[in-house]
N, C-alpha and C positions, 0 to 999 in steps of 0.2 A: 652606597648612599645609608645614611641613616636618617630616621624620619622620626620627630616628636611632634605628636599632636597636643598644639597647645591648650587649643578650646575646640569644644566639640558641638557645643549647643548654638540655638539661634541667636536673634537679634537681642531678647532679654535674658539670654541665659537660659539653665534652667534648675530647681524648681524657678519658675518665674514669682517675684515679690508680690503676695500677699494673693498670689492666685488659688481661689479655689476648687479649682476642678479636679477630677480623681487621678488624673496624673500626676501634678505637682503635690497633692496631698501625698500621695503614696511616695514619690521620691523623696519628700522631708520626712516618711515617717520611716524609711530605710537608711537615712544621710547620705544618697547619693545625688550629685550633680555636675554640672556642665557649665563652664564660661562659654566666652562668645569665642569666634572660631577663627585659628591661627594655627600657623605652623612653623617647623622648623626642619629646614633640610642641609644636613651638612655631608659634603663629599669633596668636591675638587674647592670648593669654597661653603663658608656658613649661609644660608639663604634666611631670612623672616619674610614670612608670607602672610601678610594681611594683620598688621599690627593693632588689635582689635582693644576696648576700653578696659580691658583686664590684661593689658600687657605686664602692667611691672609685677602682680602677681604669678603671673606665667614665670617672667624670666626670673625670680627669685627660686619659684619653685625648682625648675630645671637648672638653676645655676648655671645662665649662658653668658658666653661672653659676647663680645662687639660683634654683631653680622658683618659681615661684606656687600650685602646688598639688602635691600626692601623690596617687595614685591607686593603691590597693592592694585586688588582685584577690579574697587570697583570705587565710588564715593559716598557709598551710607556709610553712617558712623561707627556700625561695629566690625568694619573691618580697616578701618585707620584711626580713631581715635586716640589709638595709644601712642602716635608719634611723638609727642613730649616726653614718654616714660624713656626715650635713647636717652635724653640726656644726660642720666646718670654716667655714660660712657666716656662723654667727653669731660664732664665736672669732674670725675676723679683720675685724671690725666693732665701732663706738664701743658700749658698750649702748644709749644713748639710739637709736641709728640702727635698730635689729632688731626687726623684728617675726615673732613664730612664722608656721611657714609651715603653709595649712591643711595637712591630712590628713584623706582619705577612704578609709572600709572601711566594711564591713557589720558590722551589733551582733555579730552571732557571731564574726567576725572579730576585733574591737577586744576582746573578752572575751580571747584568747589573745594579741593584741600587746602589751596592756597590763601582762600579767605579765614579761614581758622590758623593756619600752620605759616604761614609766609615768613613768621618772623623765624623760623627753624632752617629755611633755605639759606644757604651758601655760607653756613657756619656748623650746624649739625647734618645735614643732609646735604646732598647735592641732586638738583631735580633732574631726573632722567625720563625722558619719553619713550612710551609701552606703545608701538603699533602694532595693529593685526595683521600674524600673518609673517610680520619681519623679525628677526631675531635679535635680540638686545646687545646693544652696541657698548662697548666700553670696559673695562676690570667691573668683577672678577670674569666676564664672560670672554672667550676667546677658542683656542681649538680643542681645550680639554671640559669645556663647561656651555653650553649653551642653552637659551632659555627663547620660546617661541610665546609671545602674546596670540592667543585667540577668542576673535571674537566672537561673545555670547549676547542671549535675550534675558534682562531680566527685567522686564518691562518697560515703560516711558518715561521713570523718574532716574533711574541712574544710566547716561546715556553712555558712558565709558567703562560699562561692565565688560570684565576678561575674564579666560580664563587661561593657565599656563601649563605649557610643557617645557619641561625641563631633563637635558641629554647630558649624561655626566661620563664621559669615557672612563671604563675600569675595564683592563685586560683586553680579550679582544674585541669586545664591541660595548657600545655606549648603552647604559643603563638608563630609560626613560620613566618619568615618571609625568603623568600628568594631574592638574588640579582644578574641577571643573569653577571654583568659584559659586558665587549665589546665578542661578539661572532656571528659566524653561525650557529652553533649548540653545543649540547652541548654531550661528549662523554659517560656522564650517565645519560641516558636519564629520569629513574624515581627520578632522587635525587630533583626536582621540585615539584615533587607531593604534594598535600595534604597541602598546603600553605594557610595560611590566609591572607598572602597578598605577590604577586612577584613583584619587582622594575625588570623591562625588557626593555632593549634595542629597541629604535623603531628608527634607522637611517635614513631609507628610508620607503616609502609608498609603491612601488611597488619594487620586486625583479629586482636587476640590469642583464642584460645581462651577463654584467661579472663582478662581484664585486670584484672590485680590493680592496676595501677598509675592504674586509673582517669580514663586520658587519651584524647585522640584521633586516630584512627587517619586517614591519606588515606582508606583503603577506606570509613570511614563518614563522613568528609567531604563525600565526592560527591555523596551527594543532599540535603546540605545545602547544600552550592555551588549545583546545580542549582536550589532553592529560592530562594536568595537572590540570587542573579544581581549579585555587585558588579561593580564598573567594573574593579576590580585586587582579586588576594589575592595577599598576603605569608605565608610559612609560617616558622615559626617554633617553638623547644621542640624542636628535632631531638635523636634518643637513639640508641644503639647497640643497644635491646633487640630489634629484630627479630633470630629466626632466619635465620644467612646461611649457604646451602649449600657446603658443604666446610670448614666452620668446628665441627667436631663436639665436638669439646675444648670450646669453649665455649659449644656452645648448648646447654649442659648445666647453666649456671650459674643461677642464682635469679632474675636478674634477665630473662634472654633469655625469650621469646616466643613459642610456636609458632603460628601463624594456624590459626582454625579452619576457613576456607574459603578460600585464598587469592585474593586479588586477582587477574583474568586479564586476558591482552590480548585480543583480539578472536579471534585463534589458538588461545585455548583454553591458553595458557603462562601459567603466573605471573611476575609481574613480580619481578626480583632487587632483593631490597634496596640501598638503594645506600650508600654509605660516604664520600663526601666533597661539599663545594658543588657539584663540578662534575656529578656522578651526581646527586646530588639534582636538580637542576635539568634536567638531561635527564630524567630519570623524570617527574618533577611533568610536564613539558610534554607528555610522551609519555601519558603516563594520562589526563589530561582531552582529548588531542584525541581520544583511542582512546574515549572515555566521553561521545562529542560535548558537552564544555563549552568554549564558545567565549569562556575568559576570558584575562586578563593574567596568566598564574601566575609568580611571584619568589619564590625561596627564599632567605630574607634571609641574612646575614652578619652578624658583630660589625662595626660599624663604617658599615654601609651607610646614605647619605643618603639620601632620595626628597623628592621636592616631589609633594605632593599635588594631582590635577589632576582637574577635572570627569569625569565617565563619562562 
């Protein structure tokens, strides 16, 4: 299986427009950016996961063909608002050659998605249900490719929040890839165990005293990773929302989150929140090593391509 990270930022991307914080200012200065989250997984079939509002630019950047199926993790705008951009595939074929693209989401998510994009159903998209714990039904899923939704907790608003575990039969055994989507915790704690690769949310470094955004921090991901032990872990959905020492003018903004009890290194010092790709990668490697997690961590960036290999 081959994996392309279409977008690796949070709901407003990075740097956030007009944000004066030290993180966003630094990213502008070095010309680094992240678009809204999205994945492309290609093996036995081509799967588009979380078609967010930057989808058109992401499809053009990677020159991607029509997906065989779309998986939506939940009903927040940054995870499905690009559905209309899939019309390009239908518009550029003779009408008789077109077949709707199967699109999967939970019942609660579909209730919200249909209010905005009901006009796409039946023509561009075929509405299919993703039920936690039950393998997805219908093509392209079958004996060689399976996908099981995992129920997650992303707070009280997105009631249909899911992750996905995808199993692609390659050679003697299937390769297994997991995607957490947005979450503070999973309601099926063993579902992400035994994966060859896990794509894991990492919205903050430190767990906030009040996690209003209901996102996963690296601090709270550590016990989950210790339990799941994936062969490799890739972090996505990065934000600028940690407090950054010395950036007091911006630390007072509503979106900035003070830690309850900062994640500490073995010497008892709090880790400094990273600001860019290089510092995120260095920090993640250090944190996992300091906390005894012998994993292969990779902080994903937009456009990153990976071949999934057996653990």
